[in-house]
C-alpha positions in Angstrom: 129.7 47.1 124.6 128.1 44.0 123.1 125.9 43.6 126.1 124.7 47.2 125.7 124.1 46.7 122.0 122.2 43.4 122.6 120.0 44.9 125.3 119.2 48.1 123.3 118.6 46.2 120.1 116.1 43.8 121.8 114.4 46.7 123.5 114.0 48.6 120.2 112.8 45.5 118.4 110.2 44.8 121.2 109.0 48.4 121.2 108.7 48.6 117.4 106.6 45.4 117.6 106.8 44.4 114.0 104.8 41.2 114.8 101.9 43.3 116.1 101.8 45.2 112.8 101.6 42.0 110.7 97.8 42.0 110.3 97.8 45.6 109.2 100.7 45.1 106.8 99.1 41.9 105.4 95.8 43.7 104.8 97.5 46.6 103.1 99.6 44.5 100.9 97.4 41.4 100.1 96.7 42.4 96.5 100.3 43.5 95.8 102.9 41.8 93.8 106.0 40.6 95.7 108.0 43.6 94.3 105.3 46.0 95.5 105.2 44.3 98.9 109.0 44.7 99.2 108.6 48.4 98.3 105.9 48.8 101.0 108.0 47.2 103.6 111.0 49.3 102.6 108.9 52.6 102.8 107.5 51.7 106.2 111.0 51.0 107.6 112.5 54.0 105.9 109.8 56.2 107.6 110.4 54.7 110.9 114.2 55.0 110.6 113.9 58.7 109.6 111.9 59.5 112.7 114.1 57.4 115.0 117.3 58.9 113.7 115.9 62.5 113.8 115.4 62.0 117.6 118.7 60.3 117.9 120.5 63.3 116.5 118.3 66.1 117.8 116.7 64.6 120.8 119.0 66.3 123.3 118.5 69.6 121.6 114.8 69.2 122.2 115.3 68.2 125.9 117.4 71.4 126.4 114.9 73.6 124.6 112.0 72.3 126.8 114.3 72.2 129.9 113.5 68.5 130.5 116.0 66.5 132.6 116.9 62.9 132.1 115.1 61.7 135.3 111.8 63.1 134.0 112.3 61.7 130.6 113.0 58.3 132.1 109.9 58.3 134.2 107.7 59.6 131.4 109.2 57.0 129.0 108.5 54.3 131.5 104.9 55.3 131.8 104.4 55.5 128.0 106.1 52.1 127.6 104.0 50.6 130.3 100.8 51.7 128.5 102.1 50.3 125.2 103.1 47.0 127.0 99.7 46.6 128.6 98.1 47.3 125.2 100.0 44.4 123.7 99.4 42.0 126.6 95.6 42.7 126.8 94.9 43.4 123.1 93.7 46.9 124.0 93.9 50.1 122.1 94.4 52.9 124.7 96.7 55.1 122.6 94.6 54.9 119.4 97.1 52.8 117.4 95.5 51.4 114.3 93.1 54.3 113.7 93.0 55.9 110.2 93.7 54.1 107.0 96.0 51.1 107.5 98.3 52.3 104.7 98.7 55.7 106.3 99.0 54.2 109.7 101.7 51.7 108.7 103.8 54.3 106.8 103.4 57.0 109.5 104.9 56.9 112.9 102.3 55.4 115.4 103.1 51.7 114.8 106.8 51.3 114.3 108.2 54.6 115.8 105.6 55.8 118.2 106.2 57.6 121.4 107.9 54.5 122.9 110.6 54.3 120.3 111.2 58.1 120.4 111.5 58.2 124.1 113.6 55.1 124.2 116.0 56.5 121.6 116.6 59.6 123.6 117.1 57.6 126.8 119.6 55.2 125.1 121.6 58.2 123.7 121.8 59.4 127.3 122.8 56.0 128.7 124.9 54.5 125.9 125.8 57.3 123.5 125.1 57.9 119.8 127.1 55.0 118.3 125.6 52.1 120.3 122.1 53.6 120.0 122.6 54.0 116.2 123.9 50.4 115.8 121.0 49.0 117.8 118.5 51.0 115.9 119.8 49.8 112.5 119.8 46.2 113.6 116.2 46.5 114.9 115.1 48.3 111.8 116.7 45.6 109.6 115.0 42.9 111.7 111.7 44.7 111.5 112.0 45.0 107.8 112.6 41.2 107.5 109.4 40.6 109.6 107.4 42.8 107.3 108.9 41.3 104.1 108.2 37.7 105.3 104.9 38.7 106.8 102.8 36.3 104.7 104.9 33.3 105.6 105.2 34.3 109.3 101.5 34.9 109.7 100.7 31.6 107.9 103.1 29.7 110.1 102.1 31.2 113.4 98.4 31.7 112.7 96.3 34.2 114.7 97.0 32.4 117.9 100.7 32.3 117.6 100.9 36.0 116.6 98.8 36.8 119.6 101.1 34.9 121.9 104.2 36.7 120.5 102.3 40.0 120.9 101.6 39.3 124.6 105.1 38.1 125.5 106.4 41.2 123.8 104.0 43.3 125.9 105.3 41.7 129.1 109.0 42.3 128.2 108.1 45.9 127.3 106.4 46.5 130.5 109.3 45.0 132.5 111.7 47.3 130.7 109.3 50.2 131.4 109.5 49.5 135.1 113.3 49.6 134.9 113.0 53.1 133.4 110.6 54.4 136.0 112.8 53.0 138.9 116.0 54.5 137.4 114.2 57.8 136.9 112.9 58.0 140.5 116.3 57.0 141.8 118.0 59.7 139.7 115.4 62.3 140.7 115.9 61.7 144.4 119.6 61.2 144.4 121.4 63.6 146.7 
């Protein structure tokens, strides 16, 4: 059970990518008092958590309604995560992340709980069940909140170069996990 929690927690944290949202969060909160910055971080994580847990609880219902099987979800999720991983590694913006006002973008779903987190949540519920997925999600959300709360110190310590390296390593890990999902989906689809 601990191995499953560790793997899913790390995966959630990598996909949420709080380090890649540091520049946006810092620009949104640069003129805020510490109390306001804490409130902004809490709102962002609460929004992310709300979306994540909605799909954790009702994701299977949506799959059933749209008649999507697990193999298809796994392959589609792998493709989405591959795109997100490549974006992080190459500093691209294929999926349109970062468009619109930074405050709206941060508090909405594209950054912390975009398609990658939604699909991964549904896949983890299938693989590990609701309890392990919920525990992993809560740990990842808490860690992401801490990154946002300490964003000024982290950004200052790492600098643009350090933040860029973390973003690229995160993208590589995310792409590797995406390949696992695609392989598992293909194997499941062609299993006799």
